[in-house]
C-alpha positions, 0 to 999 in steps of 0.5 A: 866496977871502980875504974881504979880497981880495974886499972890496978887489976890489969896492971897486976895481971900484966906484972904476974904474967911477965913474972911467970914468963921470966921465971919460966925462962930462967928454969928453961935456961938451966940452974946451977943446983937442984936447990936453985931449981926447986926454989924457982919452981916454988916461985913459979907456983906462987905466981900461978897461985896468985894469978888464979886467986886474982882471977877468982876474986875478979870473977866473983866481983864481976858476976855480982855486978854483971860486967867484964872489966877486961873487955877493953884489953 
């Protein structure tokens, strides 16, 4: 697999993980309104969805090539 693609995917995974942790912390600290809570939960669901999609795409790519792009992590 192209090293640039692997580097991009690693960067994106780190970003999504950090974003998920940040949103979770905001929710855990409490929000001013139910609307704020719903909005943050929606963002969290979106980040988790993006993470799952990235993992699925990557799994398909690596299965086809027979390598693990995350073995260096």
